[in-house]
Predicted model as a PDB file, atoms N, CA, C, CB and O in Angstrom, pLDDT in the B-factor column:
MODEL        1                                                                  
ATOM      1  N   MET A   1      -9.947 -19.967  -8.896  1.00 88.00           N  
ATOM      2  CA  MET A   1      -9.365 -20.635  -7.758  1.00 88.00           C  
ATOM      3  C   MET A   1      -8.464 -19.641  -7.016  1.00 88.00           C  
ATOM      4  CB  MET A   1      -8.572 -21.898  -8.201  1.00 88.00           C  
ATOM      5  O   MET A   1      -7.645 -18.963  -7.636  1.00 88.00           O  
ATOM      6  N   THR A   2      -8.613 -19.557  -5.727  1.00 93.00           N  
ATOM      7  CA  THR A   2      -7.812 -18.661  -4.905  1.00 93.00           C  
ATOM      8  C   THR A   2      -6.485 -19.321  -4.561  1.00 93.00           C  
ATOM      9  CB  THR A   2      -8.571 -18.271  -3.623  1.00 93.00           C  
ATOM     10  O   THR A   2      -6.437 -20.445  -4.061  1.00 93.00           O  
ATOM     11  N   MET A   3      -5.418 -18.599  -4.839  1.00 95.00           N  
ATOM     12  CA  MET A   3      -4.077 -19.090  -4.510  1.00 95.00           C  
ATOM     13  C   MET A   3      -3.735 -18.696  -3.071  1.00 95.00           C  
ATOM     14  CB  MET A   3      -3.013 -18.524  -5.508  1.00 95.00           C  
ATOM     15  O   MET A   3      -4.288 -17.726  -2.553  1.00 95.00           O  
ATOM     16  N   PRO A   4      -2.836 -19.429  -2.424  1.00 96.00           N  
ATOM     17  CA  PRO A   4      -2.489 -19.124  -1.035  1.00 96.00           C  
ATOM     18  C   PRO A   4      -2.016 -17.691  -0.806  1.00 96.00           C  
ATOM     19  CB  PRO A   4      -1.428 -20.062  -0.575  1.00 96.00           C  
ATOM     20  O   PRO A   4      -2.389 -17.076   0.193  1.00 96.00           O  
ATOM     21  N   ASP A   5      -1.208 -17.150  -1.706  1.00 94.00           N  
ATOM     22  CA  ASP A   5      -0.739 -15.775  -1.513  1.00 94.00           C  
ATOM     23  C   ASP A   5      -1.875 -14.769  -1.668  1.00 94.00           C  
ATOM     24  CB  ASP A   5       0.378 -15.452  -2.504  1.00 94.00           C  
ATOM     25  O   ASP A   5      -1.868 -13.724  -1.016  1.00 94.00           O  
ATOM     26  N   GLU A   6      -2.848 -15.072  -2.523  1.00 96.00           N  
ATOM     27  CA  GLU A   6      -4.021 -14.207  -2.661  1.00 96.00           C  
ATOM     28  C   GLU A   6      -4.854 -14.224  -1.381  1.00 96.00           C  
ATOM     29  CB  GLU A   6      -4.880 -14.649  -3.863  1.00 96.00           C  
ATOM     30  O   GLU A   6      -5.372 -13.190  -0.960  1.00 96.00           O  
ATOM     31  N   ARG A   7      -4.980 -15.390  -0.771  1.00 96.00           N  
ATOM     32  CA  ARG A   7      -5.720 -15.517   0.489  1.00 96.00           C  
ATOM     33  C   ARG A   7      -5.027 -14.710   1.590  1.00 96.00           C  
ATOM     34  CB  ARG A   7      -5.840 -17.008   0.906  1.00 96.00           C  
ATOM     35  O   ARG A   7      -5.678 -13.967   2.325  1.00 96.00           O  
ATOM     36  N   ARG A   8      -3.712 -14.859   1.698  1.00 95.00           N  
ATOM     37  CA  ARG A   8      -2.945 -14.107   2.694  1.00 95.00           C  
ATOM     38  C   ARG A   8      -3.085 -12.599   2.465  1.00 95.00           C  
ATOM     39  CB  ARG A   8      -1.458 -14.516   2.648  1.00 95.00           C  
ATOM     40  O   ARG A   8      -3.297 -11.841   3.411  1.00 95.00           O  
ATOM     41  N   ASN A   9      -2.968 -12.175   1.219  1.00 96.00           N  
ATOM     42  CA  ASN A   9      -3.101 -10.752   0.902  1.00 96.00           C  
ATOM     43  C   ASN A   9      -4.500 -10.236   1.224  1.00 96.00           C  
ATOM     44  CB  ASN A   9      -2.781 -10.506  -0.573  1.00 96.00           C  
ATOM     45  O   ASN A   9      -4.645  -9.098   1.673  1.00 96.00           O  
ATOM     46  N   ALA A  10      -5.514 -11.034   1.008  1.00 96.00           N  
ATOM     47  CA  ALA A  10      -6.889 -10.620   1.321  1.00 96.00           C  
ATOM     48  C   ALA A  10      -7.061 -10.401   2.821  1.00 96.00           C  
ATOM     49  CB  ALA A  10      -7.900 -11.674   0.821  1.00 96.00           C  
ATOM     50  O   ALA A  10      -7.702  -9.437   3.242  1.00 96.00           O  
ATOM     51  N   VAL A  11      -6.490 -11.293   3.624  1.00 97.00           N  
ATOM     52  CA  VAL A  11      -6.572 -11.129   5.077  1.00 97.00           C  
ATOM     53  C   VAL A  11      -5.844  -9.853   5.494  1.00 97.00           C  
ATOM     54  CB  VAL A  11      -5.972 -12.362   5.807  1.00 97.00           C  
ATOM     55  O   VAL A  11      -6.359  -9.080   6.302  1.00 97.00           O  
ATOM     56  N   ASN A  12      -4.655  -9.631   4.951  1.00 96.00           N  
ATOM     57  CA  ASN A  12      -3.885  -8.440   5.303  1.00 96.00           C  
ATOM     58  C   ASN A  12      -4.578  -7.153   4.844  1.00 96.00           C  
ATOM     59  CB  ASN A  12      -2.491  -8.522   4.692  1.00 96.00           C  
ATOM     60  O   ASN A  12      -4.613  -6.171   5.586  1.00 96.00           O  
ATOM     61  N   ARG A  13      -5.125  -7.154   3.635  1.00 98.00           N  
ATOM     62  CA  ARG A  13      -5.837  -5.962   3.132  1.00 98.00           C  
ATOM     63  C   ARG A  13      -7.093  -5.692   3.945  1.00 98.00           C  
ATOM     64  CB  ARG A  13      -6.207  -6.135   1.645  1.00 98.00           C  
ATOM     65  O   ARG A  13      -7.449  -4.534   4.164  1.00 98.00           O  
ATOM     66  N   THR A  14      -7.765  -6.737   4.391  1.00 98.00           N  
ATOM     67  CA  THR A  14      -8.960  -6.554   5.220  1.00 98.00           C  
ATOM     68  C   THR A  14      -8.592  -5.924   6.551  1.00 98.00           C  
ATOM     69  CB  THR A  14      -9.676  -7.896   5.448  1.00 98.00           C  
ATOM     70  O   THR A  14      -9.306  -5.053   7.047  1.00 98.00           O  
ATOM     71  N   ARG A  15      -7.477  -6.361   7.136  1.00 98.00           N  
ATOM     72  CA  ARG A  15      -7.031  -5.758   8.397  1.00 98.00           C  
ATOM     73  C   ARG A  15      -6.762  -4.270   8.208  1.00 98.00           C  
ATOM     74  CB  ARG A  15      -5.763  -6.468   8.923  1.00 98.00           C  
ATOM     75  O   ARG A  15      -7.167  -3.461   9.043  1.00 98.00           O  
ATOM     76  N   ILE A  16      -6.085  -3.898   7.129  1.00 98.00           N  
ATOM     77  CA  ILE A  16      -5.794  -2.490   6.840  1.00 98.00           C  
ATOM     78  C   ILE A  16      -7.084  -1.712   6.616  1.00 98.00           C  
ATOM     79  CB  ILE A  16      -4.877  -2.367   5.607  1.00 98.00           C  
ATOM     80  O   ILE A  16      -7.220  -0.587   7.098  1.00 98.00           O  
ATOM     81  N   PHE A  17      -8.025  -2.292   5.894  1.00 98.00           N  
ATOM     82  CA  PHE A  17      -9.316  -1.643   5.648  1.00 98.00           C  
ATOM     83  C   PHE A  17     -10.047  -1.352   6.957  1.00 98.00           C  
ATOM     84  CB  PHE A  17     -10.191  -2.521   4.742  1.00 98.00           C  
ATOM     85  O   PHE A  17     -10.564  -0.252   7.151  1.00 98.00           O  
ATOM     86  N   LEU A  18     -10.090  -2.333   7.849  1.00 98.00           N  
ATOM     87  CA  LEU A  18     -10.767  -2.145   9.130  1.00 98.00           C  
ATOM     88  C   LEU A  18     -10.047  -1.098   9.988  1.00 98.00           C  
ATOM     89  CB  LEU A  18     -10.853  -3.481   9.886  1.00 98.00           C  
ATOM     90  O   LEU A  18     -10.694  -0.305  10.673  1.00 98.00           O  
ATOM     91  N   LEU A  19      -8.723  -1.095   9.953  1.00 98.00           N  
ATOM     92  CA  LEU A  19      -7.968  -0.075  10.677  1.00 98.00           C  
ATOM     93  C   LEU A  19      -8.275   1.315  10.124  1.00 98.00           C  
ATOM     94  CB  LEU A  19      -6.457  -0.360  10.595  1.00 98.00           C  
ATOM     95  O   LEU A  19      -8.440   2.268  10.885  1.00 98.00           O  
ATOM     96  N   ASP A  20      -8.350   1.425   8.809  1.00 98.00           N  
ATOM     97  CA  ASP A  20      -8.685   2.713   8.181  1.00 98.00           C  
ATOM     98  C   ASP A  20     -10.091   3.166   8.557  1.00 98.00           C  
ATOM     99  CB  ASP A  20      -8.564   2.612   6.655  1.00 98.00           C  
ATOM    100  O   ASP A  20     -10.328   4.358   8.752  1.00 98.00           O  
ATOM    101  N   LEU A  21     -11.017   2.228   8.660  1.00 97.00           N  
ATOM    102  CA  LEU A  21     -12.381   2.576   9.060  1.00 97.00           C  
ATOM    103  C   LEU A  21     -12.416   3.172  10.461  1.00 97.00           C  
ATOM    104  CB  LEU A  21     -13.282   1.344   8.996  1.00 97.00           C  
ATOM    105  O   LEU A  21     -13.278   3.997  10.765  1.00 97.00           O  
ATOM    106  N   MET A  22     -11.497   2.764  11.304  1.00 97.00           N  
ATOM    107  CA  MET A  22     -11.478   3.273  12.673  1.00 97.00           C  
ATOM    108  C   MET A  22     -10.834   4.660  12.772  1.00 97.00           C  
ATOM    109  CB  MET A  22     -10.736   2.299  13.573  1.00 97.00           C  
ATOM    110  O   MET A  22     -10.992   5.339  13.787  1.00 97.00           O  
ATOM    111  N   ASP A  23     -10.120   5.085  11.742  1.00 97.00           N  
ATOM    112  CA  ASP A  23      -9.381   6.350  11.774  1.00 97.00           C  
ATOM    113  C   ASP A  23     -10.184   7.465  11.099  1.00 97.00           C  
ATOM    114  CB  ASP A  23      -8.009   6.190  11.086  1.00 97.00           C  
ATOM    115  O   ASP A  23     -10.347   7.449   9.879  1.00 97.00           O  
ATOM    116  N   PRO A  24     -10.685   8.430  11.871  1.00 97.00           N  
ATOM    117  CA  PRO A  24     -11.488   9.508  11.286  1.00 97.00           C  
ATOM    118  C   PRO A  24     -10.714  10.369  10.286  1.00 97.00           C  
ATOM    119  CB  PRO A  24     -12.027  10.388  12.385  1.00 97.00           C  
ATOM    120  O   PRO A  24     -11.324  11.000   9.422  1.00 97.00           O  
ATOM    121  N   LYS A  25      -9.390  10.405  10.387  1.00 97.00           N  
ATOM    122  CA  LYS A  25      -8.598  11.178   9.425  1.00 97.00           C  
ATOM    123  C   LYS A  25      -8.564  10.505   8.057  1.00 97.00           C  
ATOM    124  CB  LYS A  25      -7.173  11.368   9.945  1.00 97.00           C  
ATOM    125  O   LYS A  25      -8.525  11.179   7.028  1.00 97.00           O  
ATOM    126  N   LYS A  26      -8.578   9.191   8.051  1.00 97.00           N  
ATOM    127  CA  LYS A  26      -8.543   8.454   6.787  1.00 97.00           C  
ATOM    128  C   LYS A  26      -9.931   8.249   6.199  1.00 97.00           C  
ATOM    129  CB  LYS A  26      -7.873   7.111   6.987  1.00 97.00           C  
ATOM    130  O   LYS A  26     -10.095   8.215   4.979  1.00 97.00           O  
ATOM    131  N   THR A  27     -10.919   8.114   7.059  1.00 97.00           N  
ATOM    132  CA  THR A  27     -12.289   7.873   6.594  1.00 97.00           C  
ATOM    133  C   THR A  27     -13.246   8.809   7.333  1.00 97.00           C  
ATOM    134  CB  THR A  27     -12.701   6.379   6.812  1.00 97.00           C  
ATOM    135  O   THR A  27     -13.931   8.394   8.267  1.00 97.00           O  
ATOM    136  N   PRO A  28     -13.286  10.070   6.910  1.00 97.00           N  
ATOM    137  CA  PRO A  28     -14.194  11.002   7.585  1.00 97.00           C  
ATOM    138  C   PRO A  28     -15.655  10.650   7.324  1.00 97.00           C  
ATOM    139  CB  PRO A  28     -13.916  12.435   7.129  1.00 97.00           C  
ATOM    140  O   PRO A  28     -15.984   9.979   6.345  1.00 97.00           O  
ATOM    141  N   ARG A  29     -16.499  11.102   8.193  1.00 97.00           N  
ATOM    142  CA  ARG A  29     -17.958  10.959   8.084  1.00 97.00           C  
ATOM    143  C   ARG A  29     -18.439   9.509   8.145  1.00 97.00           C  
ATOM    144  CB  ARG A  29     -18.430  11.580   6.796  1.00 97.00           C  
ATOM    145  O   ARG A  29     -19.521   9.194   7.650  1.00 97.00           O  
ATOM    146  N   VAL A  30     -17.652   8.638   8.742  1.00 97.00           N  
ATOM    147  CA  VAL A  30     -18.104   7.265   8.969  1.00 97.00           C  
ATOM    148  C   VAL A  30     -18.806   7.260  10.324  1.00 97.00           C  
ATOM    149  CB  VAL A  30     -16.898   6.225   8.927  1.00 97.00           C  
ATOM    150  O   VAL A  30     -18.252   7.757  11.304  1.00 97.00           O  
ATOM    151  N   PRO A  31     -20.015   6.707  10.393  1.00 97.00           N  
ATOM    152  CA  PRO A  31     -20.746   6.687  11.658  1.00 97.00           C  
ATOM    153  C   PRO A  31     -19.992   5.951  12.771  1.00 97.00           C  
ATOM    154  CB  PRO A  31     -22.098   6.044  11.452  1.00 97.00           C  
ATOM    155  O   PRO A  31     -19.246   5.004  12.521  1.00 97.00           O  
ATOM    156  N   LYS A  32     -20.206   6.406  13.979  1.00 97.00           N  
ATOM    157  CA  LYS A  32     -19.537   5.807  15.139  1.00 97.00           C  
ATOM    158  C   LYS A  32     -19.840   4.316  15.252  1.00 97.00           C  
ATOM    159  CB  LYS A  32     -19.961   6.522  16.424  1.00 97.00           C  
ATOM    160  O   LYS A  32     -18.968   3.538  15.638  1.00 97.00           O  
ATOM    161  N   ALA A  33     -21.054   3.911  14.924  1.00 98.00           N  
ATOM    162  CA  ALA A  33     -21.422   2.493  15.001  1.00 98.00           C  
ATOM    163  C   ALA A  33     -20.552   1.644  14.072  1.00 98.00           C  
ATOM    164  CB  ALA A  33     -22.907   2.308  14.646  1.00 98.00           C  
ATOM    165  O   ALA A  33     -20.195   0.517  14.416  1.00 98.00           O  
ATOM    166  N   ILE A  34     -20.213   2.175  12.908  1.00 98.00           N  
ATOM    167  CA  ILE A  34     -19.355   1.441  11.967  1.00 98.00           C  
ATOM    168  C   ILE A  34     -17.936   1.348  12.520  1.00 98.00           C  
ATOM    169  CB  ILE A  34     -19.347   2.131  10.572  1.00 98.00           C  
ATOM    170  O   ILE A  34     -17.302   0.295  12.441  1.00 98.00           O  
ATOM    171  N   ARG A  35     -17.441   2.446  13.078  1.00 98.00           N  
ATOM    172  CA  ARG A  35     -16.103   2.434  13.679  1.00 98.00           C  
ATOM    173  C   ARG A  35     -16.039   1.434  14.835  1.00 98.00           C  
ATOM    174  CB  ARG A  35     -15.720   3.848  14.176  1.00 98.00           C  
ATOM    175  O   ARG A  35     -15.057   0.707  14.984  1.00 98.00           O  
ATOM    176  N   THR A  36     -17.085   1.405  15.643  1.00 98.00           N  
ATOM    177  CA  THR A  36     -17.142   0.473  16.773  1.00 98.00           C  
ATOM    178  C   THR A  36     -17.153  -0.967  16.275  1.00 98.00           C  
ATOM    179  CB  THR A  36     -18.387   0.746  17.643  1.00 98.00           C  
ATOM    180  O   THR A  36     -16.479  -1.827  16.842  1.00 98.00           O  
ATOM    181  N   GLU A  37     -17.910  -1.230  15.226  1.00 98.00           N  
ATOM    182  CA  GLU A  37     -17.961  -2.600  14.685  1.00 98.00           C  
ATOM    183  C   GLU A  37     -16.616  -2.997  14.086  1.00 98.00           C  
ATOM    184  CB  GLU A  37     -19.070  -2.722  13.618  1.00 98.00           C  
ATOM    185  O   GLU A  37     -16.204  -4.148  14.224  1.00 98.00           O  
ATOM    186  N   ALA A  38     -15.927  -2.076  13.426  1.00 98.00           N  
ATOM    187  CA  ALA A  38     -14.589  -2.365  12.895  1.00 98.00           C  
ATOM    188  C   ALA A  38     -13.653  -2.729  14.038  1.00 98.00           C  
ATOM    189  CB  ALA A  38     -14.030  -1.152  12.101  1.00 98.00           C  
ATOM    190  O   ALA A  38     -12.860  -3.664  13.927  1.00 98.00           O  
ATOM    191  N   TYR A  39     -13.748  -1.985  15.137  1.00 98.00           N  
ATOM    192  CA  TYR A  39     -12.930  -2.283  16.320  1.00 98.00           C  
ATOM    193  C   TYR A  39     -13.240  -3.685  16.850  1.00 98.00           C  
ATOM    194  CB  TYR A  39     -13.175  -1.228  17.428  1.00 98.00           C  
ATOM    195  O   TYR A  39     -12.329  -4.450  17.167  1.00 98.00           O  
ATOM    196  N   ARG A  40     -14.502  -4.009  16.940  1.00 98.00           N  
ATOM    197  CA  ARG A  40     -14.894  -5.340  17.441  1.00 98.00           C  
ATOM    198  C   ARG A  40     -14.361  -6.450  16.542  1.00 98.00           C  
ATOM    199  CB  ARG A  40     -16.426  -5.447  17.545  1.00 98.00           C  
ATOM    200  O   ARG A  40     -13.904  -7.486  17.025  1.00 98.00           O  
ATOM    201  N   CYS A  41     -14.424  -6.229  15.240  1.00 97.00           N  
ATOM    202  CA  CYS A  41     -13.921  -7.236  14.296  1.00 97.00           C  
ATOM    203  C   CYS A  41     -12.414  -7.423  14.444  1.00 97.00           C  
ATOM    204  CB  CYS A  41     -14.259  -6.835  12.852  1.00 97.00           C  
ATOM    205  O   CYS A  41     -11.905  -8.534  14.298  1.00 97.00           O  
ATOM    206  N   LEU A  42     -11.704  -6.332  14.735  1.00 97.00           N  
ATOM    207  CA  LEU A  42     -10.253  -6.394  14.832  1.00 97.00           C  
ATOM    208  C   LEU A  42      -9.737  -6.932  16.160  1.00 97.00           C  
ATOM    209  CB  LEU A  42      -9.690  -5.045  14.605  1.00 97.00           C  
ATOM    210  O   LEU A  42      -8.565  -7.294  16.267  1.00 97.00           O  
ATOM    211  N   ARG A  43     -10.586  -6.988  17.155  1.00 97.00           N  
ATOM    212  CA  ARG A  43     -10.120  -7.410  18.483  1.00 97.00           C  
ATOM    213  C   ARG A  43      -9.377  -8.743  18.449  1.00 97.00           C  
ATOM    214  CB  ARG A  43     -11.296  -7.513  19.434  1.00 97.00           C  
ATOM    215  O   ARG A  43      -8.366  -8.906  19.133  1.00 97.00           O  
ATOM    216  N   HIS A  44      -9.862  -9.682  17.673  1.00 96.00           N  
ATOM    217  CA  HIS A  44      -9.248 -11.008  17.612  1.00 96.00           C  
ATOM    218  C   HIS A  44      -8.813 -11.367  16.194  1.00 96.00           C  
ATOM    219  CB  HIS A  44     -10.218 -12.060  18.137  1.00 96.00           C  
ATOM    220  O   HIS A  44      -8.572 -12.533  15.881  1.00 96.00           O  
ATOM    221  N   TYR A  45      -8.717 -10.354  15.347  1.00 97.00           N  
ATOM    222  CA  TYR A  45      -8.301 -10.559  13.962  1.00 97.00           C  
ATOM    223  C   TYR A  45      -6.798 -10.837  13.934  1.00 97.00           C  
ATOM    224  CB  TYR A  45      -8.656  -9.318  13.079  1.00 97.00           C  
ATOM    225  O   TYR A  45      -6.057 -10.244  14.718  1.00 97.00           O  
ATOM    226  N   PRO A  46      -6.333 -11.714  13.060  1.00 97.00           N  
ATOM    227  CA  PRO A  46      -4.903 -12.022  13.052  1.00 97.00           C  
ATOM    228  C   PRO A  46      -4.073 -10.824  12.593  1.00 97.00           C  
ATOM    229  CB  PRO A  46      -4.627 -13.223  12.147  1.00 97.00           C  
ATOM    230  O   PRO A  46      -4.362 -10.194  11.576  1.00 97.00           O  
ATOM    231  N   GLY A  47      -3.040 -10.533  13.371  1.00 95.00           N  
ATOM    232  CA  GLY A  47      -2.097  -9.484  13.008  1.00 95.00           C  
ATOM    233  C   GLY A  47      -0.998 -10.049  12.133  1.00 95.00           C  
ATOM    234  O   GLY A  47      -1.040 -11.215  11.742  1.00 95.00           O  
ATOM    235  N   GLN A  48      -0.016  -9.217  11.828  1.00 94.00           N  
ATOM    236  CA  GLN A  48       1.087  -9.633  10.965  1.00 94.00           C  
ATOM    237  C   GLN A  48       1.826 -10.837  11.547  1.00 94.00           C  
ATOM    238  CB  GLN A  48       2.061  -8.473  10.756  1.00 94.00           C  
ATOM    239  O   GLN A  48       2.157 -11.775  10.821  1.00 94.00           O  
ATOM    240  N   TYR A  49       2.081 -10.812  12.843  1.00 96.00           N  
ATOM    241  CA  TYR A  49       2.788 -11.936  13.489  1.00 96.00           C  
ATOM    242  C   TYR A  49       2.025 -13.247  13.291  1.00 96.00           C  
ATOM    243  CB  TYR A  49       2.979 -11.660  15.001  1.00 96.00           C  
ATOM    244  O   TYR A  49       2.614 -14.267  12.936  1.00 96.00           O  
ATOM    245  N   HIS A  50       0.719 -13.210  13.523  1.00 96.00           N  
ATOM    246  CA  HIS A  50      -0.079 -14.433  13.395  1.00 96.00           C  
ATOM    247  C   HIS A  50      -0.177 -14.900  11.948  1.00 96.00           C  
ATOM    248  CB  HIS A  50      -1.475 -14.209  13.957  1.00 96.00           C  
ATOM    249  O   HIS A  50      -0.231 -16.101  11.683  1.00 96.00           O  
ATOM    250  N   MET A  51      -0.199 -13.967  11.024  1.00 95.00           N  
ATOM    251  CA  MET A  51      -0.224 -14.361   9.617  1.00 95.00           C  
ATOM    252  C   MET A  51       1.098 -15.013   9.217  1.00 95.00           C  
ATOM    253  CB  MET A  51      -0.509 -13.143   8.720  1.00 95.00           C  
ATOM    254  O   MET A  51       1.108 -15.956   8.426  1.00 95.00           O  
ATOM    255  N   GLU A  52       2.204 -14.522   9.753  1.00 94.00           N  
ATOM    256  CA  GLU A  52       3.493 -15.157   9.472  1.00 94.00           C  
ATOM    257  C   GLU A  52       3.540 -16.567  10.054  1.00 94.00           C  
ATOM    258  CB  GLU A  52       4.646 -14.310  10.041  1.00 94.00           C  
ATOM    259  O   GLU A  52       4.068 -17.485   9.425  1.00 94.00           O  
ATOM    260  N   GLN A  53       2.990 -16.737  11.251  1.00 95.00           N  
ATOM    261  CA  GLN A  53       2.911 -18.064  11.854  1.00 95.00           C  
ATOM    262  C   GLN A  53       2.035 -18.987  11.004  1.00 95.00           C  
ATOM    263  CB  GLN A  53       2.357 -17.972  13.291  1.00 95.00           C  
ATOM    264  O   GLN A  53       2.376 -20.151  10.794  1.00 95.00           O  
ATOM    265  N   ALA A  54       0.919 -18.468  10.522  1.00 94.00           N  
ATOM    266  CA  ALA A  54       0.018 -19.258   9.686  1.00 94.00           C  
ATOM    267  C   ALA A  54       0.716 -19.682   8.395  1.00 94.00           C  
ATOM    268  CB  ALA A  54      -1.260 -18.460   9.365  1.00 94.00           C  
ATOM    269  O   ALA A  54       0.529 -20.805   7.926  1.00 94.00           O  
ATOM    270  N   GLN A  55       1.516 -18.790   7.823  1.00 93.00           N  
ATOM    271  CA  GLN A  55       2.262 -19.140   6.613  1.00 93.00           C  
ATOM    272  C   GLN A  55       3.203 -20.307   6.876  1.00 93.00           C  
ATOM    273  CB  GLN A  55       3.053 -17.930   6.099  1.00 93.00           C  
ATOM    274  O   GLN A  55       3.314 -21.221   6.059  1.00 93.00           O  
ATOM    275  N   GLN A  56       3.876 -20.272   8.012  1.00 94.00           N  
ATOM    276  CA  GLN A  56       4.830 -21.340   8.329  1.00 94.00           C  
ATOM    277  C   GLN A  56       4.122 -22.654   8.629  1.00 94.00           C  
ATOM    278  CB  GLN A  56       5.698 -20.939   9.517  1.00 94.00           C  
ATOM    279  O   GLN A  56       4.584 -23.720   8.222  1.00 94.00           O  
ATOM    280  N   LEU A  57       3.000 -22.577   9.343  1.00 95.00           N  
ATOM    281  CA  LEU A  57       2.307 -23.790   9.762  1.00 95.00           C  
ATOM    282  C   LEU A  57       1.384 -24.371   8.684  1.00 95.00           C  
ATOM    283  CB  LEU A  57       1.508 -23.505  11.001  1.00 95.00           C  
ATOM    284  O   LEU A  57       1.122 -25.573   8.655  1.00 95.00           O  
ATOM    285  N   ALA A  58       0.901 -23.497   7.803  1.00 95.00           N  
ATOM    286  CA  ALA A  58      -0.015 -23.958   6.756  1.00 95.00           C  
ATOM    287  C   ALA A  58       0.304 -23.279   5.434  1.00 95.00           C  
ATOM    288  CB  ALA A  58      -1.477 -23.687   7.154  1.00 95.00           C  
ATOM    289  O   ALA A  58      -0.501 -22.484   4.948  1.00 95.00           O  
ATOM    290  N   PRO A  59       1.466 -23.571   4.832  1.00 94.00           N  
ATOM    291  CA  PRO A  59       1.835 -22.897   3.593  1.00 94.00           C  
ATOM    292  C   PRO A  59       0.884 -23.196   2.428  1.00 94.00           C  
ATOM    293  CB  PRO A  59       3.232 -23.289   3.209  1.00 94.00           C  
ATOM    294  O   PRO A  59       0.763 -22.397   1.499  1.00 94.00           O  
ATOM    295  N   GLN A  60       0.211 -24.352   2.484  1.00 95.00           N  
ATOM    296  CA  GLN A  60      -0.730 -24.675   1.425  1.00 95.00           C  
ATOM    297  C   GLN A  60      -1.981 -23.799   1.490  1.00 95.00           C  
ATOM    298  CB  GLN A  60      -1.116 -26.138   1.505  1.00 95.00           C  
ATOM    299  O   GLN A  60      -2.718 -23.694   0.509  1.00 95.00           O  
ATOM    300  N   VAL A  61      -2.223 -23.168   2.651  1.00 95.00           N  
ATOM    301  CA  VAL A  61      -3.384 -22.294   2.845  1.00 95.00           C  
ATOM    302  C   VAL A  61      -3.006 -20.834   2.672  1.00 95.00           C  
ATOM    303  CB  VAL A  61      -3.996 -22.514   4.230  1.00 95.00           C  
ATOM    304  O   VAL A  61      -3.729 -20.083   2.016  1.00 95.00           O  
ATOM    305  N   PHE A  62      -1.867 -20.411   3.257  1.00 94.00           N  
ATOM    306  CA  PHE A  62      -1.466 -19.009   3.276  1.00 94.00           C  
ATOM    307  C   PHE A  62      -0.174 -18.704   2.522  1.00 94.00           C  
ATOM    308  CB  PHE A  62      -1.318 -18.567   4.678  1.00 94.00           C  
ATOM    309  O   PHE A  62       0.340 -17.590   2.622  1.00 94.00           O  
ATOM    310  N   GLY A  63       0.350 -19.643   1.788  1.00 90.00           N  
ATOM    311  CA  GLY A  63       1.521 -19.403   0.953  1.00 90.00           C  
ATOM    312  C   GLY A  63       2.834 -19.680   1.660  1.00 90.00           C  
ATOM    313  O   GLY A  63       2.902 -19.809   2.882  1.00 90.00           O  
ATOM    314  N   GLU A  64       3.859 -19.767   0.853  1.00 81.00           N  
ATOM    315  CA  GLU A  64       5.207 -20.022   1.365  1.00 81.00           C  
ATOM    316  C   GLU A  64       5.726 -18.778   2.065  1.00 81.00           C  
ATOM    317  CB  GLU A  64       6.167 -20.446   0.224  1.00 81.00           C  
ATOM    318  O   GLU A  64       5.402 -17.654   1.682  1.00 81.00           O  
ATOM    319  N   HIS A  65       6.537 -18.992   3.094  1.00 66.00           N  
ATOM    320  CA  HIS A  65       7.135 -17.884   3.840  1.00 66.00           C  
ATOM    321  C   HIS A  65       8.429 -17.485   3.197  1.00 66.00           C  
ATOM    322  CB  HIS A  65       7.363 -18.256   5.309  1.00 66.00           C  
ATOM    323  O   HIS A  65       9.097 -16.565   3.670  1.00 66.00           O  
TER     324      HIS A  65                                                      
ENDMDL                                                                          
END                                                                             
């Protein structure tokens, strides 16, 4: 069973992973198509501010703030 804090951490780690995919210094030799897709995924992905809002509005889903 996934706990709310685990769900929140998964969203945050995924955002960091996608950001790293876009950075050639952190992830060399990644094809441009993959970097472009990571960018597209991040365009509307929740940032830290939105995750904090989600925690406050839905603590049962994203954990206590």
